[in-house]
N, C-alpha and C positions, 0 to 999 in steps of 0.2 A: 618789801612788797610781797603780798601773798602769792604763792605759786602753787598751782594744782598739777599733780602728776597722776594721770589716769592710766590704768592698766586693764587690758583685755586680751584674752588668750588668742582666740581665732576670729579674725575679721571675715565676716561673710554677710549674707543678706537675711539673717534671722533676727528674732526679736530683741535679744539683749544688746548686740552692737548698735541696733537702731536707737534704743533708749539712751545709750552712752553718747551717740552722735548728737542727740537733742541736748544733752547736758553740756557737751563740749561747746556747742553753738551758744548756749545760754551764758556760759562762763566768759567766753571771748567777747560777746556783745556787752558784757558788764566790765570790760577792760581788765580781766584777770589773765595773767600769764598762764597759759595752759600747754602742758606737754602730754603726749600720748605715746605709750609703749604698747605695741601689738605685734603679732607675728607677721613677718614680711612675706612677699610673694603672692599675695591674694588680693583680689578686689572685693570690696564690701562697703557697708555703710560708713565705715571709719576711714575710707580712702579720701584723700584730698579735701579735708575740711579746712576752710579758710581760717587763717590766723592761729591754727594749732600747729605746734612744733612736733614733728613726727620722729619717733625712734623705733627701730624694729629689733626684734630678737628672734632667734632661731626656734622654729617649731614645725614638725611635720606630722600631720595626722596620718595614721595607718589603719587599714581595715583589719590587720592582724592585731589581736588584743595584747599579745606579749610585746610586740614592737611598739604599739601605741602607748602602753604604760611606761616602757623604757624611755621613749622619746619625751613623754610628759615630764618625767622626773629630771631628765637631763636638761630639758628646757627650763624648769623651775630653778635649777642650780645656776644656770647661765644668766637667767633673769635676775636672780638675787645678787650675783657678783656685779652685774652691770649697774644695778640700782645702788649698791653700796658705794660706788664711785660717783654716782650722779646726784643722789639725794642730799638735801640740806635739812637740818633739824626743823626749820620753820615751814617746810613743805607740808601740804595736805596731800596724802597719798590716797587716791580714790580707786578702789579695786572693784571692778565690774564682774560679777558672778564669784562663786567661792573657789574657782579653779586656780587662779594665779597666786598660790600660797607663797611662792618664792618672794614675791613682792612684799607680802605682809611681813615676812621674817626680816627682810632688809629694812622695812619701815620701822619695825620694832627696835632693831639694833641701832638705827640712826636717830631714834627718838622722835619720829614724825607723828603727826596726827593721822591715824589710819581710819578711813571710812570704807565699809563694805557695802556694796549694793547687791542684795541677794535676790535672784530671780528664780532659783530652782530648789526643789526638795527631792526629786526622784534621781538619786545618784546611787549607782550600784558598783561594786559590792558594798555592804555595810561598813566594812573596815576602812574603805577609801572615803566614804562619806564622813565617818567619824573623824578621820584625820583632817579633812578639809574644814569641817565645821568646828573642830577642836582648835585648829590654828586661828580661825576667824574669831572665836570667842576669846582666845588668849591675846590677840594683837589689836583688836578693833577698839577704837574710841567711840565710834557710832556705827549703827547698822541701819541701813535703809531697806525697806521691804516693798515689794510691788503690789501686795494685797494684804488684807486683814487676815485671810486664811493663812498665808505664809508666815506672817508675824506671829500668829498663835502656834503654828506648827513648828517653827524653827527659832523660837525665842532664845537669844544668846546672851544679851547683856541688858542692863536697865536703860541705857541711852539708845533707844531705837525709835525710828519714825516710819510712817507710811507715806510713800510717794507713788501714787498710781501712774501707770503708763498713760500717755495721752497721744492725741493725734497732732501732727505738725500742722502749722498754719497752711503750708503749701498743699498738704493732703486735703484739708478742710475746704480750701478754696476750689480745688478741682472737683471735690465731691458736690459742692454747692451748685456747680454748673449743670449737674445732671440729676436733678431731683425729679421724681415722678415721671420717669421715662416709660413710654408704652413698651410692654414686653410681650412678644407673640408666643414664644414657647418657653415654659418655665424651665429655669436652669438652677440646679442645686450645685453650690460651689464649696470646695474645701481647699484650703491653702495650708500646707504643712511640710515637715521634713519627710523624706522617703524612708520611714521606719515602720516596722510592723506594729509597734506600740502606739503609733499615731492614728491607727485605724484605717490604713489604706485598703486593707483586705475587706473590711466591712463596707467601705465606700463602694468597692467593686461589687459586692453582693447587693447593695441597695440599687445600684445601676441595673443589675441583672433583673431585679425584682420589679423595677419601675421603668419599663421600656418607653412609657409615654412621656417621660421627662428626659432632659439632657443633664448629664452629670459632668462637671468639669473639676479635674484634680490638678492643682498647681503644686509641684513639689520642688524643694530646694535641692535639686540634683541635676546632673548632666543627662543628656539623651542616652549615653551609654549606660549609665547607672539605672535609668528607667528600663531600658531594654533588658539588662541583666536581671532586674527585680521581677518584671512582668513577663519575661520570656516564655515561661511554661504555662502561663495562665491565659485563658480565653477572655479577651477584652470585648465586651458587648459594643455594638455600634453607637449606642447612645452615651458611651463614656469617652471623654477626650482627656488625654493626659499631657501636661505641659511641663517642660523643664524650668529651671530657675528663671524668674522674671524680675527685672529691675523696675518695671512699671506694672503694677497690679490693677490700676484704675479701670482699664477696659473690662476686666473680669468682674469686678464689683458692679460696674455700670449695667452689665447685661444680666446679672444674676437675679434670682427671685428669692433665694434662701441661702443662708450660709450655715455650715455645720462644722463641729469639732467632734471627732470620734475617738479621742485618746482613751486608751485602756487605763482605767483608774487603779488597777492593781500593779501596773508597770510604770505609768507616767501620769502624775497628777499635774494638771495645768495650774500654774500659779497666777496667771493673769488671762492671757488670750487676746493678743493685739489684733490678730486677723479678724476675730469676732467683733471687736470694737470698730475696726475699719469698715466691716460690712454693715454694722449698725448705723454708721454715719451715712451710708447709702440706703438707709431705711430698710435693711434686710432683716426679717425675723431670723432667729438663730436657734439651733439645736445643739446643746452642749452636754458634757458629762455632769452628773449630779454632785460631784465633789470638786473642790478646788476654788481658786480665785476667780475662775470664769463664771461662777455662780453669782459673783458680785456685779457682773455685767448684765446677766440675763435673769429676769424675774420669771419663775416658772408659771406659765399660763398667761403671761402679760405681753412679753415681747419675744417669747419662744418657749422652749421646753427643756427640762433636765432629763436626759435619758441615758442609761448605760449603753455603751456602743455594742455590747454583746446581744442586746435585745433588738435584733433586726426587724422583727415583726412590728414591734412598738414604734421603732424609728420610721418604718415605712408608713404606718398608719398615721403618725403625726405629720409627716411630710405631706401626705395627701390631704389631711385635715386643713393644714395651713394654706396649701396651694389651691385647693378646690372650693374654698369658702371665701368669697370676696370681702364680706364684712369682717370676718376674722382676720384675713390678710391685712386689710387696711388698718385695723386696730393694732395689730402686732407691729406693723410697719411704722406707724406713727409713734408707738411706745419705744421702739428701737432708736429712732431718731432723737426723741426727747431725752433718753438716757445717755446717748452719746455726747450731748451738749455739756454734760457735767465734767467730761474729761478733756478740758481745754488746755491749750498751751500757756495761757495766762496763769492758770492755777499751777502748772508745772514749773514755770519760770520762777514764780514767787516762792514756792516751797523749796525748789532746788537751791536758790540763793540763801534762804533761811538756814538750810542744812549746813552750809559751809561757813556762813557768817557767825554762827553761834559757837564755833570752835575757838 
C-alpha cells in the first residue's frame, strides 16, 4: 500500500504549512496512509489533522543568525537519521519548501520517490540557496511549483508541475455568507509576516499619508514582537496592528481593499495566498509588479501592480479605487470572478494526479 511521508520544517500559521495541510487532508480522504514530520512544540496549520500520523523532530528558531544556522544544520542531521530508520523504499517522500534537505538526503539513500513542493525563491545568502536548490535538483523525482513565475525562475528538473494554491471549502463557505456587505469607513488591509521586506514600514507611511482611511495590519507575530518592532515609531491613530490571528475572516469581511507591499529586491512573492483570500471577499488588490502574485491580479482590472517604494503612486491608486464607486464595483467583481478559478476541486484533482503518476 502506498504511504506518503510529508516533511515540513516550522509549523506555524503562514502560507506553506497551510498548503501542506490541504494536501494532507486530500490524501487521507482518498484513503492514503499519511505521515507528517514537523518540528514539535508549536501550534500551526499542521497541528491535529485528522487521520494523519504525526512525528516530531527537534528544531529551534533563533533571532541570532549564527545560532539559527547552527540549529538548522543540527536539525537536518537529526531529521535525516530519524528518517533513515523510518522510511521504506516504496514510500513517497513529500518535502514542503526547499528547507528540509536532510529529509531529501535520507530519501535518496533509501531509494524513495522524492517530491519537492517549492514555494520560495528569495533565500539569502546565495551560497545557502545554491545548497538547498542543488540538493533538491539532485534528489527530486518530481518538483511541484505554486506559480508559473516560480516554475520559470527555479526550474530544476524536467518532471515538474504547476499546482496553484487554492482556498479551502471551509474558507469559501464562510466568505460566501458575507458578500456585498455595506462598509461605512474604507479599510485598507495587509496580512503578512512582521518583516521589513514585507513592506510594514511602507504600510505605516501610507496610513500617515491617508488619515481619512483606516489601515489594518495583521502580522504573524506576538504582541511583544510587535512592541519591539514598532516601539520607536509613531503609530498614527488610523493604523491598527494585530498579532497572529487564527481566524482572519472578520478582517476580510470589513475591509475594502487588500495590499501586498513586499520589496521585490529582497522578497519576491511566489503566490500570495492572502491576496487570493481577499479576492474571494471581492476586495480589489494592490500588489508588487513581479512574482506569482501577478498571476492573481490583472493590472487595471481587479487591482494594480505597484512597487512598494512608490508611496505616492500607491496612495494615488488607493484613493482612485476607493473614491470611485463604478471603478470599485468593477474591480470588486473582477476579483471575485478570478478567485473562482482557484477551487479546492481543482487542487484535489491535481494533487492526486501528482502522486498517482509516480
